[in-house]
NUDRENRO-473988 format. One record per residue (C-alpha): residue number from 0; residue in three letters; x, y, z. Coordinates in steps of 0.001 Angstrom, whole numbers, always signed. Layout:
N
TORSE n res x y z
TORSE NUM Ala X Y Z
...
//
This chain:
116
TORSE n res x y z
TORSE 0 Gln +137941 +120431 +28613
TORSE 1 Val +140062 +120561 +31736
TORSE 2 Gln +139534 +123742 +33735
TORSE 3 Phe +141156 +125227 +36820
TORSE 4 Val +139830 +128018 +39045
TORSE 5 Glu +142249 +129586 +41512
TORSE 6 Ser +141355 +131626 +44585
TORSE 7 Gly +142781 +132950 +47833
TORSE 8 Gly +145189 +135621 +46661
TORSE 9 Asp +145417 +138901 +48544
TORSE 10 Leu +147617 +141791 +49611
TORSE 11 Val +149721 +140712 +52582
TORSE 12 Gln +152622 +142189 +54526
TORSE 13 Pro +156082 +140618 +54416
TORSE 14 Gly +156230 +137666 +56783
TORSE 15 Gly +152535 +136986 +56389
TORSE 16 Ser +150705 +133890 +55191
TORSE 17 Leu +148090 +132966 +52602
TORSE 18 Arg +146359 +129775 +51522
TORSE 19 Leu +145614 +129419 +47829
TORSE 20 Ser +143058 +126948 +46502
TORSE 21 Cys +142435 +125520 +43062
TORSE 22 Ala +139329 +123689 +41915
TORSE 23 Ala +139736 +121345 +38954
TORSE 24 Ser +137132 +119964 +36592
TORSE 25 Gly +136984 +118056 +33350
TORSE 26 Ser +139543 +115363 +34091
TORSE 27 Ile +140153 +112374 +36303
TORSE 28 Phe +141812 +114602 +38867
TORSE 29 Ser +142967 +111795 +41114
TORSE 30 Leu +145264 +110517 +38354
TORSE 31 Asp +146891 +113862 +37577
TORSE 32 Glu +150172 +115163 +38896
TORSE 33 Met +149411 +118797 +39774
TORSE 34 Gly +151489 +121928 +40015
TORSE 35 Trp +151339 +125503 +41218
TORSE 36 Tyr +152992 +128062 +38990
TORSE 37 Arg +153534 +131791 +39295
TORSE 38 Gln +154218 +134689 +36980
TORSE 39 Ala +155783 +137839 +38348
TORSE 40 Pro +155468 +141144 +36480
TORSE 41 Gly +157676 +141129 +33414
TORSE 42 Lys +158801 +137543 +33916
TORSE 43 Gln +157899 +134126 +32545
TORSE 44 Arg +155580 +131779 +34346
TORSE 45 Val +157507 +129245 +36429
TORSE 46 Leu +156693 +126129 +38409
TORSE 47 Val +156983 +126592 +42176
TORSE 48 Ala +155564 +123320 +43536
TORSE 49 Arg +154138 +120044 +42340
TORSE 50 Ile +152554 +116999 +43903
TORSE 51 Leu +151999 +113444 +42731
TORSE 52 Ser +148490 +112080 +42286
TORSE 53 Asp +148592 +110172 +45580
TORSE 54 Ser +150362 +113004 +47496
TORSE 55 Arg +153306 +110759 +48370
TORSE 56 Ile +155927 +112987 +46832
TORSE 57 Ser +156104 +116741 +46297
TORSE 58 Trp +158713 +119085 +44840
TORSE 59 Tyr +159468 +122736 +45483
TORSE 60 Ala +161514 +125382 +43748
TORSE 61 Asp +164499 +126458 +45822
TORSE 62 Ser +163032 +129942 +46137
TORSE 63 Val +160013 +128660 +48112
TORSE 64 Lys +161356 +125514 +49788
TORSE 65 Gly +160611 +125504 +53505
TORSE 66 Arg +158025 +128273 +53187
TORSE 67 Phe +155363 +126873 +50835
TORSE 68 Thr +153441 +123613 +51198
TORSE 69 Ile +151404 +121975 +48460
TORSE 70 Ser +148551 +119597 +49264
TORSE 71 Arg +145574 +118073 +47518
TORSE 72 Asp +142186 +116542 +48244
TORSE 73 Asn +141218 +114060 +45547
TORSE 74 Thr +137711 +113709 +47004
TORSE 75 Lys +137089 +117389 +46288
TORSE 76 Asn +139236 +117797 +43158
TORSE 77 Thr +141225 +120559 +44804
TORSE 78 Val +144881 +121389 +45201
TORSE 79 Asn +146104 +123939 +47719
TORSE 80 Leu +149225 +125965 +48331
TORSE 81 Gln +150045 +127258 +51806
TORSE 82 Leu +152332 +130278 +51613
TORSE 83 Asn +154213 +131224 +54788
TORSE 84 Ser +156932 +133759 +55538
TORSE 85 Leu +156015 +135676 +52423
TORSE 86 Lys +158543 +137992 +50812
TORSE 87 Pro +158076 +140870 +48369
TORSE 88 Glu +159652 +138695 +45662
TORSE 89 Asp +156739 +136252 +46030
TORSE 90 Thr +154494 +138869 +44436
TORSE 91 Ala +152971 +137269 +41340
TORSE 92 Val +149867 +135808 +39790
TORSE 93 Tyr +149601 +132192 +40939
TORSE 94 Tyr +148121 +129477 +38742
TORSE 95 Cys +147459 +125782 +39097
TORSE 96 Asn +147643 +123291 +36259
TORSE 97 Arg +148676 +119751 +35629
TORSE 98 Tyr +152342 +118902 +35612
TORSE 99 Pro +153457 +119043 +32862
TORSE 100 Ser +151049 +121875 +32192
TORSE 101 Leu +148191 +121803 +29697
TORSE 102 Ser +148696 +124806 +27439
TORSE 103 Asn +145002 +125391 +26785
TORSE 104 Ser +143829 +125038 +30382
TORSE 105 Trp +145311 +128031 +32188
TORSE 106 Gly +142818 +129758 +34463
TORSE 107 Gln +142668 +133403 +35479
TORSE 108 Gly +145066 +132875 +38341
TORSE 109 Thr +144982 +134597 +41708
TORSE 110 Gln +147038 +137682 +42562
TORSE 111 Val +149394 +137581 +45537
TORSE 112 Thr +150948 +140900 +46483
TORSE 113 Val +153473 +141093 +49306
TORSE 114 Ser +154080 +144649 +50374
TORSE 115 Ser +154252 +146777 +53486
//
């Protein structure tokens, strides 16, 4: 079974930065398109960034474009998300998964809270 374990979330002030990491297992990671998703309180989970298997192309939601950067290391089966210039509206639980997502492979996620 494919599994994802997210880490790196924290409480940070507006304007701050965080680096989230995701470790994947149970699949041929290097072949998978990967995504970072987030779920804010009371809202549905949404895709915020994705990256092709060879890292050549990435995509970002308009709400995070220019502030977040997705990257991956296929030698370590990890995908990362650098979060800069954080805003209170970025507060959410962040998850990684394939893109399109595997419904039975969601991890626990990692909490990002942006507050002064």
